[in-house]
N, C-alpha and C positions, 0 to 999 in steps of 0.2 A: 191320743185324746184330741178329738175335733172340738174346736170351740167356735161360738158365734159372736163373741166379743171380747175386747180388752177393755176393762173399765178403771177409770179413777187415776189414770197416769198423765204425766206430761209428755206429750207427744212431740217428737221432732218431725214436722212436716215441711219439707223443702228448707227454707230459711227461717223458719219461724218455729219457736217452741210454745206450743199451746196445751192448756189443760183441756181434755176431753176423752171421748170413748171412741173405740173404734168398732164398728159393726161389720161382721165377716159372713160370707156365704160363698159356697162353692169355691173355696180355696182362696178367694180374693177379698180385698178391703171393699165394703160397700159405701160407708159413710165415715166421716170424722166428725166427732160432736156427740150430741145426745142422741141415743137410739132406744129402740125397744128391748133390745138384747134378748130374743127368745133363744133359749138353749143354753149349753154350757159356756161358762166364761172363765176369764183369767183376771184376777184382782191385781191391778197395777198400782195401787195407792202407795205413795212414796217412792215410786220408782219413775224412770224415765224410759220411753219407748221409742226405740230408734229402728231404721231399717235394718234387716239382718246384714251381716258383714258379708261381702263377696270376696274371696281370695282367687285371683286370677293366676297365681303363681306358687303352687305348693306341691311337693312330691309326696305328702302323705302326712301322718301323725297318729299319736296315740298307739304306736306300735303296728300302724298299718300302712304297708307301702303299696305305691302304684305299679311298681315294676313286677307285673304279674299278668298272666292271661286269665285269671280267675276273677269273674265279676263280684265274687262275694267279698274280694279284698276291697274294692271301691265302696261297696254297700257297708262294710265294716266302718270304714273312714267316715261315710255319711252319717252313720250313727254316732260316731264319736264327735265330729266337729261341731255340732249344736251347743255342747257344753262350753264352747269358747266363742259363742254367738254367731258362728258362720251358717249361713242358710243356703248358700250356693258357691260353687267353686269351678275351677278348670283343672283337671288333672295333668300334672306336668310330668314330662318325659324327657329323658336325655338320650343321646344316641345309643344305637345297638345295631346288630346285624340287620340288614334291610328285611329278610325273610321274617326274622323274629318280631321285628317292629310291625310289620303288616299283620301277622297273627295276633299280636297283642291288641293292636287297635281294633280288628275285626271282632276279637272275643269280647272287648270291654264296651263297644259302641252302644249297646243298649242297657248298660248297666243302670240300675235303678234303686231307690231306697226312699222309705217315708221320711228320712231325715233330710240332711242338706242335699240339695240337687246338684248332681254332676251336669254341668253345662256343655261339656265338651271337652276337649284336649288341648293341651299345649305342648308343642314340640320345641324343646329347647336345644336339641340337637337333631342331626349331626352335621347341620351344615354351619358350623362355627369356626373361627379361627383358631389353630391348634396353640398358638402362641397365646391366647386368651381363654383357654379351655377351662380353668379353674380346676375343679377336681374331676372332671371328665376324662377317661382314658383316651389317649390320642388314638389308638387303634380303632375306635368306634366312630371317628370323625371321618367325614367325606367331603369333597368339594361340593358345592350346590349343583343340585341336577333337578331341573323341572319335572322330568319324566318320574324320577323317584318319588318327589313330592306328591305328584300326581297320584301315583299308586298308593301312596299312604291315605291320601284323602280319600280314594275310592275304598280302600279297605275300612276305613272308619266312617263310610256313608256320610260324608260331609261334616262329620263331628270335630274335625280340627278346626279350632276357632282362633288359635294365634300360633305363629312360627317365629322363633328367634333364629336370626340369621346374620351372618357378616357379609356386608354388601361389598367389601373390597375384593373378596375372593373371586377367582374366575368362575363365571357363571352366576355371581351373586345377583347381579341386575336383572338377569332373566328369570332367576327363581323368584325374585320379588314380584315380578309381573305375573307369574303363575300364581303364587299365593294369593294376590289380590283378585285375580281371575276366578279363582276357586272359592272365594267368599271368607278367606281367613285374614286375620290381621297380621300385618308384616311388621315385626318387632325387631329393631336393630339391638344387637347384643352379642357379648363374647366375641368383641370385635376388635381390630387394631387400625380401624379406618381413619383416615385424616379427616381433617375438616371438610375438605373437597369431596371426598368420596362419601362421607355421611351426608352431606348436604343435598348431594345428588340423589342419594336413596330417599331422603325425605320429600325432595322435589317430585320423585317418581312414583310415590304411593306409600312409602313406609310412615306410618302414623303413630308408633309406640316405640318406647325404649325398654328394654329388659334391664332390671336393677341398676339404675344409674349409678355410676361410680366403680361398681364392681365388674371385674373381669372385662375391662375395656382399657383403651389407651389413655393415660392420664393426661390432664390439662397441662399445656406447656405455653409459656407466654409467647413463643414463636411459632408453635403449632397447636392450635386449639383442640383438634382432634374430635371424636364424636361426642365429648362432653360439650365443648363449646357450640358444636352444631345442634346438638338436641337442645340445649337451653335457648339458642337463637331460633329455633323452629317452633311449629305449632304442635309438636307431637306431645303426647302425654307420656309421663315418665313414671316407672316403678321407683318406689323407694323402700328398703327394708328398714323398718322402724325398731329393730332390735337395740340400737346404738352401739353395736359392734361392728356390724358391716360397714355403717357409715357413721361417723362422730356426731355427736349432737350438734356442734356448731356448724358442720357442714349441712347436716339436715335442715338447720335454719336458714342458711344461706341458699341451698337449693330451693326451698320453699318460697323465699322472697322473690325469686326469679320466676318460678313456675307458677305460683298462685294456686288458689284453692281448686281450680277447674282441670289443670294438668297434672296434679300431683296424685298418683295412685299407690296406695299402701299395699304392699303384698308381704307375705311371711317367708317364702321361700324355705318354708318347712321340710325337713326330713321327717320319716317315720318315727324317729325317736324323740319328736316334740311331743311333750305331755306324756311320754312313756315312762315306765319304773326302771327300765334299763338305760345304762349309760355308755354302752359300747355297741357297735354294729358294724355293719357294712353298706356302703353305697357306691354305685358305679364300680364295683369291683374292687374297692379298697376299704380297709378297716378305718372306722372313724370313732371318736370318743367325744363325750359331751364335756365342754368346757364353758361353765356359765351358760349363757343364752345361745351358744352356737356349738356346732359339731365340727371338730378339726380332724385333719389327717396327721400322720406323725411327724410331716415335714412342715407343719404349722400352717397349712393351707386351710382357710375357712372353707367349709363344704357346704353349709346351710345353716339356718336358723332354728333353734328349738323353742323359741318363744311363740306361743300360739297367737291367733289374731287378737284375742281380748287384750294381751298384754301389749299388742302393738298399738291398739286404741289408746290405752292408758298412756302409752309414750307419746302419742300425738298431741295429746292434751298437755302433758307435762313439759315436753321438749318445745313445742310451738305456741304454748299458751292458748290453744285453740279452744273455742267454745264446742258445745255438743253439736251444733248445726255443722260446723266445718268438720268436725271429725268424722260426723257421718258421712259426709260427702266424701272425704278421702278414702274411707274404710269400706264403703258401699256403692254410693252413686256413681262415682267416677269409673270404678271397675266395670260396672253394668254398661256405662256408656262406650267404654272401649270396646267391647265386644258387641255391641249393638243389642243388648239385652233390655229391650224398651219395657218389659212388664215386670221388672224388678229393680231394686237399688233405692227406692224412695217410698214412702207412705202416702199413697195418692188412691182414691177410689179407681177400682178397676184393675188395679195392680195385684200381684200375688200377696196375700198375707204373710210375708217373710218379716219377722220381727224379732228384736232381742231388746229384753228388759233388764235394765241395769239399775244397781242401788247407788246410794250416795257415795260409794268408793270406786264405782264404775266396774264393780263385779258383776258377773252374768247371773241372774236370778233364773231367768226363763228365756227359752228360745222357741219361736213359732215359725214352723215351715209349712207354707202354703195352707195355713189355718188349722194346723195340727200342733200341739205342744209336743215338740221333739225333745226338750229339756227342761227339767224344773229341779232347781237345786234342792238337795236334801234339807229337810227343815222347813221348807216353803210349801209344802203340799197343800197346805190350807187355801193357798191363793187360787187353786182350781176348784171352780164349784159346778156340780152337775145340774 
């Protein structure tokens, strides 16, 4: 359902919360304020209108996994995600056989859907430290190899937007150079780097950190490791806000250091997130749902099962953040990390990617590029032709 306006809501526009309407044309926001509203509209009275959430670290959800060479699987996820306020995402993959990875990337490179936009890919493996691999099978990991990554980027036709790597491994710094040269974000993660090794990576062009605190050398008062280096750098840092991956008190502490411009909320969801089933497989192993996370039999946390709207609510609850800050952490900063200048905030000229929330911060409607991709059952009256 294409719309020409969102009317009567309170709009989060940058650092301001204003009462006003949005005019939309050709998939983009035209004006913020009072407009003529020719055509179908969405009634946002009693609701708050925010930029649609952007998840740059997710492995799937709603029963839909990205570990496939079938573009339809990504399309199915794109149809599911708007129910949780997500309007754009990076499809994240772990390591696999090199040929299989190239085949998968090539097959999925042009996947599209009228729902949430797939902005490209995030390679979370295979160039990570085996000692900090988390749930990833050790046999799928390899030492950093710039030629191998170049072949992946070629297969994906340049759509790899982020690569997680361990800079301390042999060839890690050379890989960093290749990642940056080929236009992707170099993200330090799944790493046992010392403070010096991690600092060298940030100085050489790494600008992001994958799920801070998780799958990395812990902070020690005599060796700060990657944690201290990341916090002391200018890098943006992912935080999983399910309050299981990282304790609430630690989330607050990290935010006090990072601030609202360097904190990026991600879900690290598995395909079981929001799905009816509670058991499945991930990276070759069996996993089970335990509250908001999926776990292996050895008590390893494999991924989060809390969709992005739940993370948004936790940001407000845990940090005491206002709507403007929460929107920045769940949308604006993610867009900035990957250089997505036409998304992530409500401004004239940008894509009309919007999420409408009620007083409990539950998703009522989601608009993807000017199209109503989700409308909560019982709220159909809000859409007028």
